[in-house]
N, C-alpha and C positions, 0 to 999 in steps of 0.2 A: 369583424375583427380588423383592426388597423395592422395589416401585415408588416409594414415597414417599422412601426413602433414596436411590435412584438419581436421582430428580428433584432432591433437595437437593444431591447431589454435582455434578450437571450445572450447576445454578445457581451453585454456588461456583466451579467451573472457569471459567465465563464471567466472574464477578465478579473473580477473581484473575488470569485470563488465562494460567494455567499449571497443568498437571497436577501438576508437582512441588510447587508451592506448596500446593496442596490436600492432597497426600499428606503433607507435613510437618505441616500444620494438623491433619489427622485421625490423625496418627501411624501412617501406613501407607506403602505403596510406590506409586511411579508406575505400575508395571504393574497393580496392583490397581485404581487409579482408571481406567485405560484399559479394563480388562476390564469394569468396571461400565458405562461409557458405550457400549462396543461392544454389550453385552447390551441396553442400553436402545434403541439404534438398531435392533438386530435385532427387538426387540419391536414397535417402531413401524413398521418397514419402510422406513426411509429415513435419510439422513445428517442429523445435527444440526449437526456441526462440520466445517469444512474445516480440515485440519491442514497447516501448512507448517513448515519448520525454524525459522522466526522467530516466528510468532504464530498464534493461533487466530482464526477468524472464523466467525460463524454463517451457515448456509445460510438461505434464505428460510423454509423449514419450521422450521428451528431457532430463528429469531427469534420466530416465532409461538408455538412450544412454550415457549420461554424466558419469554415474557410470561405465558402461562397458568400455568406452574410457579410463578412468583413470586407470583401471586395465590393459588394453591392453598396454597402453603407459608405465606403470611401468614395465610390463614384458619385453617389447622391450628394455627399458633402462637397466634393470638388465642383459639381455642377452648380450648387447653390452659391458657393464662394465666388465662382466665376461671374455669376449674375449680380451678386450683392457686394462685390468689392467696393470698398469705400463707404458702404451703408451699414455694416455690421456694428451693432452697439457693443460697448465694452461692459459686459455684465455677466453675472452667473457664477457658478462655482469654479474655483481654481485650486487644484490640488498640486502642491509644490513639494518636492523632495530635496533633501540636502543632508550632508554630514552634520553631526551634532554641533561641533564647535563653530563651523562656518555658518550654519543656520541660526545659531544662537546669537553670534556676534554681528553678522552681516546681512541677514535676511529679516529676522524677527524685529530687529531695531529699525528697519526701514519700511516695515509694512504700514505704519501709521501714515507716512507721507504718500505712499502708493494708494492707500484706500481713501485718503482725503481727495486725491485726484480722480479716483474711480470708485465712488461710493457704492455702486451697484454690483461690485465684484465681492464674492465671499470666499475667503482664503482658508484652506486647510493645509497647514504646514506640517509635514511628516519628516522627522529627523531620525537618522540612523547612520551609524558608522559602518554598516555592512552595505555592500553594493545593492542598490534598490532596483528592482525590476519594474520598469515603467508600466507594463501591461498588467501583470498580476496584482500590482499594488494600486492600480488605477490612477497613476500620476499623469498630470498634464505636462509637467516639465520638471526636470531635476537638475540640480547644480552639481557638477562633478569636477574635482580637482585632480589633475594629472593627465597623462596621455590616455586617450580613449581606446579601449580594447575592441569595442564593437564598431566597426566602420559603417555598419548599416544604419546607425542612428542619425537623426537630424540634429546637428550640433552647430552652435555658434559660440566662438570664443568671446567672452565678455570681460575678461580680465586676466591678470597674471598673479600668481602667488610667488613673491620673492621670499627666499629663505635665508636664514641667518644662523650661524653657529654661536651658541651662547652657554653661559654658566653663571651661577650666582657668585657674588663676592665671597661668600662663606666657602664655597668649593675651591675657588681660586686661592684662598688663603692657605689651603692645605696642599694644593697642587700647582706647579708652575704652568702658566698659560701656554698653550700650543702656539708655535710660530709658523708651522707648515702643516698641511693635512696629514703627513706621515707621523707627526707628533701625537696625533689622536690615538695611535696604537698604545700609548702609555696612559690613556685616560679611560675613565668609566663612562662609556657613551650610552645614552638612553635612546631606545629605539621605538619609533612609531611603526608598528609592524604590519600596517595595511598597505604600505607602498610596495610596488613591485621591486624596487631597488633593494628592499630588505636591509641587510647589514653592510651595504656598500654606500659610501657617501662620495659624491663626485663634485669636483671644483674645477674652475678654469682660471688661469692666470697667463696673460700675455699670449693668448692663443693656444696654450698647452693645457691638456686635460690631466687632472690628478684624481685618481680613484683610490680610496683607502677602505680597507675592510675594518669595520669597527667591532668592538666587543664591549659588553657591559653586563651588569647584574640585574637590570630591570628593563622592562618593555611594556607597552600597552597598545591596545587597539583604539584608544581614545586620546586625541591630542591634548585635551585639557588635563588629563591625568598625567601626561608627560610634562606639561607645564608645572604642575604641582611638584613633581619630582625634582625639576630643575630649581624651583624656588626654595625648596627645602635643602638644597646643597648636595643632592645625591650624585649629580654628574653633569655631563655635557650633552647638549641636544642640538640637532639640526632641524629647525622648525620654521613654520611660516612666520614672517615678520609680523603679520596682522595678529597672531596669537600672543606675541610678547611686546607689542608696540607700547602699551602703557607701562609695562615693567621696565623696558629700556629707558624710557623718558624719566622714570622715577628712580633709576639706579638699582632696582631690585635684581637685575641681571646685567651682564656685560657682554657685548658683542666681541667675538673672537675671529681670528683669521680674516680680517677685513681686506687684506690684499688679495684674497682669493674669492672668486665669485661662485657660490653654490649653484647647482642646476635649479632653475626656476621651473614652476609647474603651471600649465595653463588652467584657466577656469572656464568651463563650458556650460552653457545652458543646453540641455539635451531633451529632445522629444522623440516619441516612437515614430518610426517611418510610415506606419499605416494610418496616422492621424494627421489631418490638416491642422496647422497651427492656428488656433482661434485668435480673434482680436484681443481677447483678454490675456492670452499667453504672450502674444507679441508685445502688448503694452507693458506687461510685467518685465519681460526680458529687456526691452528698451530702457525702462525705468531703472532697473538694477545695473545695467551696463553703464548708464550715465552716472549713477551714484558711485559705483566702484571706481570709475575713472577719476573722480574727485576726492576719493578717500586717501588721506596721506599714508595710512597703514598698508595700502596696496601698492605703494610706490617703492622703488628700490632705495636702499640706504645710499645717501650721497657721501 
């Protein structure tokens, strides 16, 4: 038995939580994965995983072995990387995570150019507006907008999300445009409720910070849903410029409070700390950082 390979398969099964997911990842069959793990358990003389019809869980011995395996595999990976620096090919599977709107507008649309440059990479783009767990979801890299809560992650800032306050002409025909952030208290403000700031919007003008508590009759955990609410005249939103860039150019929405600068949000490419960043991850992050630096919708309103 190839002990190192068996350990790697064991770790991936725990990270993905599924024999079948790892089988698909390795382009083999579920019975083959099960056979490898049974052989590993027989070699060790005890159970690593408690199996049920719904989920997998580690035994106490399995938990200790899993921790050691991760350390061993990380050390082997680091040793190979040290030897092969500059020689590693940019190829293989690349599992990318992102929020739905940003992934749709700024990653999916740029994959063609990336894959033309690196045709041996195979991308799996996973979109979710919930916080994605890098390990349990098997992600190589994920794009996160906003301040990072977990300082233990490997992160590189690759861009900035500039935000803008806006409303549709139809809404403004019924309500006078706000001239200061405090005027927003008189408006129906639409909330994207996954940000830590929740119902407080913060602006800056001439070095002075202005924070206002907003209220409204609609909110969503999806930014494209907030966009539709704005376009139909429901209220005012503080949203990423990139989400409304075409709407602003076409006059479907109007930028408000332009003398006040809303708090911007960093865009990070994030990897798990226990995994060395592969050449394909680095190539993708470099490619996306260059692309975002040239995107007009990622620049501040002049």
